[in-house]
Chimera marker file (.cmm) of the C-alpha trace (Angstrom):
<marker_set name="trace">
<marker id="1" x="-36.532" y="47.214" z="-110.708" r="1" g="1" b="0" radius="0.5"/>
<marker id="2" x="-37.473" y="45.375" z="-107.677" r="1" g="1" b="0" radius="0.5"/>
<marker id="3" x="-38.673" y="41.706" z="-108.323" r="1" g="1" b="0" radius="0.5"/>
<marker id="4" x="-42.277" y="41.610" z="-106.837" r="1" g="1" b="0" radius="0.5"/>
<marker id="5" x="-43.013" y="37.924" z="-107.708" r="1" g="1" b="0" radius="0.5"/>
<marker id="6" x="-43.933" y="36.211" z="-104.656" r="1" g="1" b="0" radius="0.5"/>
<marker id="7" x="-42.292" y="32.986" z="-105.874" r="1" g="1" b="0" radius="0.5"/>
<marker id="8" x="-38.679" y="34.410" z="-106.349" r="1" g="1" b="0" radius="0.5"/>
<marker id="9" x="-38.822" y="35.966" z="-102.861" r="1" g="1" b="0" radius="0.5"/>
<marker id="10" x="-37.178" y="34.491" z="-99.721" r="1" g="1" b="0" radius="0.5"/>
<marker id="11" x="-38.054" y="35.776" z="-96.325" r="1" g="1" b="0" radius="0.5"/>
<marker id="12" x="-36.145" y="35.402" z="-92.884" r="1" g="1" b="0" radius="0.5"/>
<marker id="13" x="-37.777" y="38.163" z="-90.554" r="1" g="1" b="0" radius="0.5"/>
<marker id="14" x="-39.982" y="41.060" z="-91.919" r="1" g="1" b="0" radius="0.5"/>
<marker id="15" x="-37.179" y="43.342" z="-92.302" r="1" g="1" b="0" radius="0.5"/>
<marker id="16" x="-34.856" y="41.069" z="-94.406" r="1" g="1" b="0" radius="0.5"/>
<marker id="17" x="-36.988" y="39.962" z="-97.475" r="1" g="1" b="0" radius="0.5"/>
<marker id="18" x="-34.401" y="39.190" z="-100.040" r="1" g="1" b="0" radius="0.5"/>
<marker id="19" x="-35.354" y="37.930" z="-103.614" r="1" g="1" b="0" radius="0.5"/>
<marker id="20" x="-33.505" y="34.821" z="-104.933" r="1" g="1" b="0" radius="0.5"/>
<marker id="21" x="-31.904" y="37.303" z="-107.489" r="1" g="1" b="0" radius="0.5"/>
<marker id="22" x="-30.393" y="39.148" z="-104.625" r="1" g="1" b="0" radius="0.5"/>
<marker id="23" x="-29.272" y="36.551" z="-102.886" r="1" g="1" b="0" radius="0.5"/>
<marker id="24" x="-27.495" y="35.161" z="-106.154" r="1" g="1" b="0" radius="0.5"/>
<marker id="25" x="-25.727" y="38.502" z="-106.399" r="1" g="1" b="0" radius="0.5"/>
<marker id="26" x="-24.517" y="38.209" z="-102.576" r="1" g="1" b="0" radius="0.5"/>
<marker id="27" x="-23.160" y="34.922" z="-103.589" r="1" g="1" b="0" radius="0.5"/>
<marker id="28" x="-21.525" y="35.884" z="-106.621" r="1" g="1" b="0" radius="0.5"/>
<marker id="29" x="-19.796" y="38.896" z="-104.868" r="1" g="1" b="0" radius="0.5"/>
<marker id="30" x="-18.716" y="36.521" z="-101.948" r="1" g="1" b="0" radius="0.5"/>
<marker id="31" x="-17.091" y="34.125" z="-104.248" r="1" g="1" b="0" radius="0.5"/>
<marker id="32" x="-15.318" y="37.028" z="-106.147" r="1" g="1" b="0" radius="0.5"/>
<marker id="33" x="-13.984" y="38.459" z="-102.810" r="1" g="1" b="0" radius="0.5"/>
<marker id="34" x="-12.699" y="35.027" z="-101.742" r="1" g="1" b="0" radius="0.5"/>
<marker id="35" x="-11.095" y="34.314" z="-105.404" r="1" g="1" b="0" radius="0.5"/>
<marker id="36" x="-9.191" y="37.899" z="-104.824" r="1" g="1" b="0" radius="0.5"/>
<marker id="37" x="-8.149" y="37.036" z="-101.481" r="1" g="1" b="0" radius="0.5"/>
<marker id="38" x="-6.549" y="33.441" z="-102.135" r="1" g="1" b="0" radius="0.5"/>
<marker id="39" x="-4.957" y="35.157" z="-105.220" r="1" g="1" b="0" radius="0.5"/>
<marker id="40" x="-3.391" y="38.057" z="-103.438" r="1" g="1" b="0" radius="0.5"/>
<marker id="41" x="-1.825" y="35.228" z="-101.262" r="1" g="1" b="0" radius="0.5"/>
<marker id="42" x="-4.445" y="34.804" z="-98.268" r="1" g="1" b="0" radius="0.5"/>
<marker id="43" x="-5.289" y="31.451" z="-97.013" r="1" g="1" b="0" radius="0.5"/>
<marker id="44" x="-8.723" y="30.164" z="-95.459" r="1" g="1" b="0" radius="0.5"/>
<marker id="45" x="-8.124" y="27.695" z="-92.583" r="1" g="1" b="0" radius="0.5"/>
<marker id="46" x="-10.936" y="24.909" z="-91.538" r="1" g="1" b="0" radius="0.5"/>
<marker id="47" x="-11.720" y="25.333" z="-87.648" r="1" g="1" b="0" radius="0.5"/>
<marker id="48" x="-13.402" y="22.467" z="-86.028" r="1" g="1" b="0" radius="0.5"/>
<marker id="49" x="-16.738" y="23.120" z="-84.951" r="1" g="1" b="0" radius="0.5"/>
<marker id="50" x="-16.072" y="22.744" z="-81.243" r="1" g="1" b="0" radius="0.5"/>
<marker id="51" x="-13.342" y="25.689" z="-81.169" r="1" g="1" b="0" radius="0.5"/>
<marker id="52" x="-14.706" y="28.932" z="-79.801" r="1" g="1" b="0" radius="0.5"/>
<marker id="53" x="-13.414" y="32.552" z="-79.373" r="1" g="1" b="0" radius="0.5"/>
<marker id="54" x="-14.404" y="32.932" z="-75.990" r="1" g="1" b="0" radius="0.5"/>
<marker id="55" x="-13.066" y="30.501" z="-73.534" r="1" g="1" b="0" radius="0.5"/>
<marker id="56" x="-15.049" y="29.236" z="-70.769" r="1" g="1" b="0" radius="0.5"/>
<marker id="57" x="-14.968" y="31.756" z="-67.420" r="1" g="1" b="0" radius="0.5"/>
<marker id="58" x="-14.889" y="30.645" z="-63.826" r="1" g="1" b="0" radius="0.5"/>
<marker id="59" x="-18.333" y="31.506" z="-62.317" r="1" g="1" b="0" radius="0.5"/>
<marker id="60" x="-18.246" y="34.266" z="-59.963" r="1" g="1" b="0" radius="0.5"/>
<marker id="61" x="-20.152" y="33.768" z="-56.766" r="1" g="1" b="0" radius="0.5"/>
<marker id="62" x="-22.068" y="36.638" z="-55.274" r="1" g="1" b="0" radius="0.5"/>
<marker id="63" x="-23.386" y="34.812" z="-52.643" r="1" g="1" b="0" radius="0.5"/>
<marker id="64" x="-23.395" y="37.117" z="-49.175" r="1" g="1" b="0" radius="0.5"/>
<marker id="65" x="-21.915" y="39.977" z="-51.112" r="1" g="1" b="0" radius="0.5"/>
<marker id="66" x="-24.369" y="42.600" z="-49.876" r="1" g="1" b="0" radius="0.5"/>
<marker id="67" x="-24.271" y="43.862" z="-46.257" r="1" g="1" b="0" radius="0.5"/>
<marker id="68" x="-27.437" y="43.144" z="-44.162" r="1" g="1" b="0" radius="0.5"/>
<link id1="1" id2="2" r="1" g="1" b="0" radius="0.2"/>
<link id1="2" id2="3" r="1" g="1" b="0" radius="0.2"/>
<link id1="3" id2="4" r="1" g="1" b="0" radius="0.2"/>
<link id1="4" id2="5" r="1" g="1" b="0" radius="0.2"/>
<link id1="5" id2="6" r="1" g="1" b="0" radius="0.2"/>
<link id1="6" id2="7" r="1" g="1" b="0" radius="0.2"/>
<link id1="7" id2="8" r="1" g="1" b="0" radius="0.2"/>
<link id1="8" id2="9" r="1" g="1" b="0" radius="0.2"/>
<link id1="9" id2="10" r="1" g="1" b="0" radius="0.2"/>
<link id1="10" id2="11" r="1" g="1" b="0" radius="0.2"/>
<link id1="11" id2="12" r="1" g="1" b="0" radius="0.2"/>
<link id1="12" id2="13" r="1" g="1" b="0" radius="0.2"/>
<link id1="13" id2="14" r="1" g="1" b="0" radius="0.2"/>
<link id1="14" id2="15" r="1" g="1" b="0" radius="0.2"/>
<link id1="15" id2="16" r="1" g="1" b="0" radius="0.2"/>
<link id1="16" id2="17" r="1" g="1" b="0" radius="0.2"/>
<link id1="17" id2="18" r="1" g="1" b="0" radius="0.2"/>
<link id1="18" id2="19" r="1" g="1" b="0" radius="0.2"/>
<link id1="19" id2="20" r="1" g="1" b="0" radius="0.2"/>
<link id1="20" id2="21" r="1" g="1" b="0" radius="0.2"/>
<link id1="21" id2="22" r="1" g="1" b="0" radius="0.2"/>
<link id1="22" id2="23" r="1" g="1" b="0" radius="0.2"/>
<link id1="23" id2="24" r="1" g="1" b="0" radius="0.2"/>
<link id1="24" id2="25" r="1" g="1" b="0" radius="0.2"/>
<link id1="25" id2="26" r="1" g="1" b="0" radius="0.2"/>
<link id1="26" id2="27" r="1" g="1" b="0" radius="0.2"/>
<link id1="27" id2="28" r="1" g="1" b="0" radius="0.2"/>
<link id1="28" id2="29" r="1" g="1" b="0" radius="0.2"/>
<link id1="29" id2="30" r="1" g="1" b="0" radius="0.2"/>
<link id1="30" id2="31" r="1" g="1" b="0" radius="0.2"/>
<link id1="31" id2="32" r="1" g="1" b="0" radius="0.2"/>
<link id1="32" id2="33" r="1" g="1" b="0" radius="0.2"/>
<link id1="33" id2="34" r="1" g="1" b="0" radius="0.2"/>
<link id1="34" id2="35" r="1" g="1" b="0" radius="0.2"/>
<link id1="35" id2="36" r="1" g="1" b="0" radius="0.2"/>
<link id1="36" id2="37" r="1" g="1" b="0" radius="0.2"/>
<link id1="37" id2="38" r="1" g="1" b="0" radius="0.2"/>
<link id1="38" id2="39" r="1" g="1" b="0" radius="0.2"/>
<link id1="39" id2="40" r="1" g="1" b="0" radius="0.2"/>
<link id1="40" id2="41" r="1" g="1" b="0" radius="0.2"/>
<link id1="41" id2="42" r="1" g="1" b="0" radius="0.2"/>
<link id1="42" id2="43" r="1" g="1" b="0" radius="0.2"/>
<link id1="43" id2="44" r="1" g="1" b="0" radius="0.2"/>
<link id1="44" id2="45" r="1" g="1" b="0" radius="0.2"/>
<link id1="45" id2="46" r="1" g="1" b="0" radius="0.2"/>
<link id1="46" id2="47" r="1" g="1" b="0" radius="0.2"/>
<link id1="47" id2="48" r="1" g="1" b="0" radius="0.2"/>
<link id1="48" id2="49" r="1" g="1" b="0" radius="0.2"/>
<link id1="49" id2="50" r="1" g="1" b="0" radius="0.2"/>
<link id1="50" id2="51" r="1" g="1" b="0" radius="0.2"/>
<link id1="51" id2="52" r="1" g="1" b="0" radius="0.2"/>
<link id1="52" id2="53" r="1" g="1" b="0" radius="0.2"/>
<link id1="53" id2="54" r="1" g="1" b="0" radius="0.2"/>
<link id1="54" id2="55" r="1" g="1" b="0" radius="0.2"/>
<link id1="55" id2="56" r="1" g="1" b="0" radius="0.2"/>
<link id1="56" id2="57" r="1" g="1" b="0" radius="0.2"/>
<link id1="57" id2="58" r="1" g="1" b="0" radius="0.2"/>
<link id1="58" id2="59" r="1" g="1" b="0" radius="0.2"/>
<link id1="59" id2="60" r="1" g="1" b="0" radius="0.2"/>
<link id1="60" id2="61" r="1" g="1" b="0" radius="0.2"/>
<link id1="61" id2="62" r="1" g="1" b="0" radius="0.2"/>
<link id1="62" id2="63" r="1" g="1" b="0" radius="0.2"/>
<link id1="63" id2="64" r="1" g="1" b="0" radius="0.2"/>
<link id1="64" id2="65" r="1" g="1" b="0" radius="0.2"/>
<link id1="65" id2="66" r="1" g="1" b="0" radius="0.2"/>
<link id1="66" id2="67" r="1" g="1" b="0" radius="0.2"/>
<link id1="67" id2="68" r="1" g="1" b="0" radius="0.2"/>
</marker_set>
């Protein structure tokens, strides 16, 4: 049964309106998944905020690339 009480709703954009209860269910599921992951031997590594997966690339010059 959807929760139609406006005071219990959390809005992001128009397409993703979640109730407080729905967000709590997601948090609970995430905590359970993390506990299961750690219990099965997984580990969580803290990564510095300045680390990116995409290293910077050298800019490409296209000046004069087209024929006149």
